[in-house]
C-alpha positions as CSV (number, residue, x, y, z in Angstrom):
1,M,-10.7,21.2,-8.0
2,L,-9.4,24.2,-10.0
3,L,-10.7,26.0,-13.1
4,V,-7.8,27.1,-15.2
5,D,-8.0,29.1,-18.4
6,K,-6.1,28.2,-21.6
7,H,-3.3,30.6,-20.6
8,G,-2.7,28.8,-17.3
9,R,-4.4,31.4,-15.0
10,V,-6.4,30.0,-12.1
11,K,-9.9,31.4,-12.5
12,A,-11.5,29.6,-9.5
13,Q,-10.8,26.8,-7.0
14,T,-12.7,24.8,-4.4
15,E,-12.1,25.3,-0.7
16,A,-9.7,22.9,1.1
17,H,-11.1,21.1,4.1
18,N,-8.3,21.0,6.6
19,L,-7.7,22.7,9.9
20,G,-4.6,24.5,8.8
21,D,-6.3,26.2,5.9
22,L,-9.3,27.1,8.1
23,L,-7.0,28.7,10.7
24,A,-5.0,30.6,8.0
25,K,-8.2,31.9,6.5
26,Q,-9.7,33.0,9.9
27,S,-6.5,34.7,11.0
28,G,-5.4,36.2,7.6
29,D,-2.0,34.7,8.2
30,P,-0.9,32.1,5.6
31,N,1.4,30.5,8.2
32,A,-1.2,30.0,10.8
33,G,-2.2,26.4,11.3
34,L,0.8,24.8,9.6
35,N,1.2,22.3,12.4
36,V,-2.4,21.1,11.9
37,A,-2.6,21.2,8.1
38,N,-3.1,17.4,8.1
39,V,-6.3,17.5,10.2
40,V,-9.2,17.0,7.9
41,T,-12.4,19.0,8.7
42,S,-14.8,17.3,6.3
43,A,-14.6,13.9,4.7
44,L,-16.7,11.0,3.4
45,G,-17.1,8.0,5.6
46,G,-16.9,9.7,9.0
47,S,-19.5,9.5,11.8
48,E,-21.2,12.8,10.6
49,A,-22.8,13.5,7.3
50,P,-20.2,15.3,5.1
51,K,-20.7,19.0,4.3
52,L,-21.6,19.3,0.6
53,D,-19.9,22.1,-1.3
54,V,-21.5,23.1,-4.6
55,Y,-19.7,25.4,-7.1
56,R,-21.1,26.9,-10.2
57,W,-18.5,28.5,-12.4
58,P,-18.9,29.8,-15.9
59,V,-16.6,28.0,-18.3
60,E,-15.4,28.9,-21.7
61,P,-13.9,26.9,-24.6
62,G,-10.3,26.3,-23.8
63,D,-10.8,26.2,-20.0
64,R,-9.5,23.2,-18.1
65,L,-11.0,21.5,-15.0
66,V,-8.3,20.2,-12.8
67,F,-9.0,17.5,-10.3
68,V,-6.1,16.6,-8.0
69,S,-5.5,14.8,-4.7
70,D,-4.0,16.5,-1.6
71,G,-0.7,14.9,-2.6
72,V,-0.6,17.3,-5.5
73,L,-2.2,20.3,-3.7
74,D,0.3,20.0,-0.8
75,A,3.3,20.0,-3.1
76,N,4.8,23.1,-1.3
77,L,3.6,22.5,2.2
78,A,6.8,21.0,3.5
79,A,8.8,23.9,2.1
80,Q,6.4,26.4,3.9
81,K,6.7,24.5,7.2
82,S,10.5,24.4,6.9
83,D,10.8,28.1,6.1
84,F,8.5,29.0,8.9
85,K,10.6,27.0,11.4
86,A,13.6,28.8,10.1
87,G,12.0,32.2,10.8
88,K,11.1,32.9,7.1
89,P,7.3,33.0,7.1
90,W,5.6,33.0,3.7
91,R,3.5,35.9,2.5
92,E,1.0,33.5,0.8
93,S,0.0,30.0,1.5
94,A,1.6,26.9,0.0
95,G,-1.7,26.1,-1.5
96,D,-1.8,29.4,-3.4
97,V,1.8,28.8,-4.7
98,T,0.9,25.3,-5.7
99,A,-2.4,26.5,-7.5
100,R,-0.3,28.9,-9.5
101,D,2.2,26.2,-10.4
102,I,-0.6,23.9,-11.4
103,G,-2.1,26.6,-13.6
104,N,1.2,27.2,-15.4
105,L,1.8,23.5,-15.9
106,V,-1.7,22.9,-17.3
107,G,-1.6,26.0,-19.5
108,Q,1.7,24.7,-21.1
109,S,0.3,21.3,-21.8
110,K,-1.0,20.2,-25.2
111,S,-3.5,17.6,-24.0
112,P,-5.3,16.5,-20.9
113,A,-3.1,13.4,-20.6
114,E,0.1,15.5,-20.8
115,A,-1.3,17.9,-18.2
116,S,-2.2,15.1,-15.8
117,Q,1.2,13.5,-16.1
118,R,3.0,16.8,-15.7
119,L,1.1,17.4,-12.4
120,I,2.0,14.0,-11.1
121,D,5.6,14.5,-12.0
122,Y,5.5,18.0,-10.4
123,A,4.2,16.6,-7.1
124,R,6.8,13.7,-7.1
125,D,9.6,16.3,-7.8
126,Q,8.5,18.4,-5.0
127,V,8.7,15.4,-2.6
128,E,12.2,14.5,-3.9
129,T,13.5,18.0,-3.3
130,G,11.9,18.3,0.1
131,R,9.3,20.8,-0.8
132,G,6.3,18.4,-0.7
133,K,5.1,15.7,1.6
134,R,4.9,12.0,0.8
135,D,1.4,11.2,-0.2
136,N,-0.6,9.6,-3.0
137,V,-0.8,11.7,-6.1
138,T,-3.8,11.8,-8.5
139,A,-4.5,14.2,-11.3
140,V,-7.2,14.4,-13.9
141,V,-7.5,17.3,-16.3
142,V,-10.5,17.9,-18.5
143,Y,-10.4,20.4,-21.4
144,I,-13.6,22.3,-22.2
145,A,-14.3,22.3,-25.9
């Protein structure tokens, strides 16, 4: 989930639960763990009780809460992996690039329905151009009045 202001700036976001992001965070290298980015570290329905993350963010009128699946959040993962293999490591993670893109798209939208559709179209376009990975895409955007 992301909290985006009315201008499209990402104010806050939840932590991803995959091994790739964990390794990147621990090492300080956004390219660490690219080969294990698909390994989930916390999920519902496993043999262990899931870790519960609780976030409290101050919201203001005009803010947007953005709920998306990993099919949207990983919209630049294939591009980062490809560039890394070609010897061109990224200076920031694919997730950070995608979060910024999400903020821009949501900030430019006139309604929650338009924002949600733009995010789904964005993720599909990323797959078609080889930047994203094939996955389900879900997006729900809530505007704070």
